[in-house]
N, C-alpha and C positions, 0 to 999 in steps of 0.2 A: 386649427383642426383640434378639436376636443375628442380623443378618446378614454374608453372605460374599458377594465380587461377584468372578466369575471371567470376565476376558476386559476390556481396558480401552482397546480400540481407538477409533473414532471415536464409536462410541454408548457404549458401555459407558463409557468416562472421564466423560461429561455425565452419564449415569444416576444415576452412584454418587454425582456429587458432589452431584447432586441429593436421593440419601439421606441423605448427611453433611448436608448444608443443613440436612434436616428432622431433624436430631437423632440419626438411628441411628448408632450403634456399626457400623464396618463392618471385617473383613478381607478386603484387598484379593490380587489374585493377577493375572499375565498371564504369557502364555505363553513372551515374548520381552522382553528388558530395555527399559527403556522412562526412557533416562536424562533426559529433559526432563520426567519425570512430577511433578507436586506434589501430597503428599499431602492430600486434605481435612481438615479436623478431625474427630477421634472417630474415625479410621483408622489401622490398620495396614497393612504391606505383607508378607504370607506368602511362605514359600520355595518352598511347594510347594501343586498345589489343596488336597491332603488337611489340610495345616497351617493352610488358608485356613476349609475345610468343618469342620472339629473344634468341635463345641459351637454350630455357627450354626443357627437355628432358621429361617430362610431362606437358601436357596444359590443365586443370580442367575448364569446365564450369558449373558454376549452373545459370540460368537466367529463365526468366518467360514462354517462350513461344516457337514456331516454327519458328517464325521471328524473335526472339530476338537472336535465336542462328546464325542462315543465318547472320545476321548482324554482330554478333560478328565476323563470321570466314570471311565472306566476302563482308561486306561492308566496307567505306571508312576506312584506317587504321588497316584492320580486321587480326586477326590473323594467317590468312592463308598466308599473305604477308610475314612473318617473319620465319613461321613453319618449319624443316627441314627436310629431308627424313629418317623415322626412327624413327622419333618423333611420341609420343602419343596424340591423343586428344580424352579425356574422358570427356563426355557429361555427367554429372549428373542430369542434367533437365530433365522435362518429356513433353516430347513431341511426335509428331508421325512417327509412325514406317515406312512409307513409307517416309514421307520425311528424317526421319534418313538413310535411304538406300541411297537412291539420294546424301546427302551433304557428305557422308562417300566416295562415289566415286568421287563425284566432288575433295573433299581436297586429294587423293591419286594423281588423275591425274593432279591436280595445283602444287604440292610441295614434294610428296609422301609420308606425315604423313598419319600414321594411326589411325583407328578410334576405340573406344569403347565405346558404350551407355551403362551409366554404372546407371541411374536413382536408387533413394535411398527411403527407407521408414521407420520412426521411430519419424518423426517430430523433432523440433525444441530441445526437451529434449535429445533424442536419438542423437542429433549432438552434443549437448554440454557434453554429456557422454561418447560420441566414441561408442555409441551402435547401429550405423546404419546398417540396412540389404540394400546390393545391388545386382542388377539385371542384370548381363552384358551380353553384346549381342559382338562377335569378336574373333577374330581369338585365338585361344585356348594360345599360346606363346606370345602374347601380354596381354592378361589378366591376366599370370603369370607373367609379369615386372610388372604390375600395382599391384597385387596382397600386397605385404611389403605396397605402400603407401598407399593403403586404410584400411589395418589394424589399422591407425591413428585414422579413425573417425568412424569403423563401426568394428561388430563384426562377422559379414558372407558375404562372396561375394562368389554368385553363376552364374557360367554362364551360362547360359541359353540356348547357340545356337550362330548361325551365327548374324551379324552385323541388329540390328533392334530386336533381341530376347531380349533384356533387356527393352527395351518399352514395347512391347508388354506384358510382364509380369509386368512392373509399372501400366498398363492399368488395368490388371487383377486385381490386388492389390484395385486398384482405384473403378475398382466396387461393392468390397465388402464393401470398407469404407464409400461410398456413401450411398449406400442404409443401411449398420449399421448407420450412422448418424442421414440419414431422422428418422429411426424407434426408435433410443434413444429418439429422441427431443419426439415420439411421445409418448412413454415410459413416460417419465419425465412429461407428457402434462396429461397424463392420472392417473397417482398416484397423481398428484396436485388436479385434479378435484375429483377425488374418495376421498382426505381427507388422503393419506397415505403422509409421510414425505418423498419428493423423494429425500433430502439429503441421505436417508438411502439406496438407490438403488445401487448404485456402490457395497460399502460391503458386503449389504444381496445377491446379485448377483455375488461375486467374486467366482471361484472356479467351479461353476453350468455353465451348457451348453452355457447360455446365455451371459457369459463373454468372455472380449475381450479388447484391450488396448484402442481401441476407448471407450469404454463405462467407462473404468475408468479413462478417461482423461475429456471427454463429459461432464456426468451426474453430476458428483458435479458441472463443473463451469453452464452448464445449469439449476442446481435446484437453482442455488444462483445465477444468473444472473448475474455472472463474466465472462464479457465478454475482459476483458481485460489482459496482452498482448495478442497481437494478434499471434496465433498459426499456424492456418490451415485458407486461407483466401478462403472462399466461390469463389471467383472469379476463383481460382487456381485447385479446385474441379469441378468445372462445366467445365473449358478446358480442364482438363482431361479424363470428361464424352463425350465433343464434338469427343476427338482423340477416344475412346473405340467405337463412333458409326459410326462413318467413318471409322473403321477398318474392322466393320462387315455391313458396307451397303453390299446391295444386296442380306443378307442373311434372314433367320429369326430368327436370335440371338438378344437377349438383350432386351426382353419386359418388365422386370423389370427396367432395367439400363436407358429406356429411359424414362418412369415412371420419376424415382428418377430424371432425370434431367429436367424432369419439373417442379417439385415442388420446385428444388434448384434455377431454371433458376428464376421462380418467386420471391423468397426469393434475389435474387440478382435485380432485377429489382424494387423490393420494398426499394431501398435503400443500401442493405446490400453485394454488390459485394466485396468491400474490409474491410469487419468485417470478426470476426473469424467464424470457421465453429459453434461454440455451440451456433450464436445466431438464429442459425433453430428453436431453441425452442420457440420464437415469436412466428412464424407461425405457428407453430406445437397447440399453447392455442388457435389460433383463427380459428383451423381447417382448414390452409392454408398450411400447413409447411413454 
């Protein structure tokens, strides 16, 4: 099984290393130069996405947004130029479901490669530990072909339906994450204002109805003003909320998500777009989130 991995950012670098540690030979590529990149064993760095994809049975992609996926696939020296019929393109990015369906059809028409949308959840820590959860959309037989490889970086892969279903599921995930993140920031700010040691919130609430993975990760960082290293970019969550609202356009759905999006957008505009999500507490303390 030959694998290409396109996109070596916060998530892709960790996921590809898990694949290499599992013994898969990898051809790696990133859109920008990464001077500090240490190549894992069994891997080579390709000059272009097309070079990385040549001869690969599975091409993973984990980049920032819909436009980036389109460029990686169909731009100059894009992966689609060298992919072969029957190979799998597995998109672990978080992008638009509608765009996913269009690009999947275009890819199949151009070279016969098959698409699986497979966004993940679990953050950088989950990627490092091989404990991500994967929401997959695509043909059932194709997803079964993917499953052994995905086990290298995930603890669960669930087929959610046909192409685009994985991306829509990820948007549902992000609606919950975004709303929780805003409320966690407000809870920390309220505790601090009232004289409660906010550092005790996460352990005190553990196991109760308010407990969650975001609470256990974000509340300690917020209460300690510990915003480095960046684990979740504010801009990434904002992009996902935009995609969710676009998917619900023309319906009465998502009023809470609309409000959360406005608060997070204001925080990004205040200079925190590339900062960690835990910085939401700075706005919450000022009554602005």
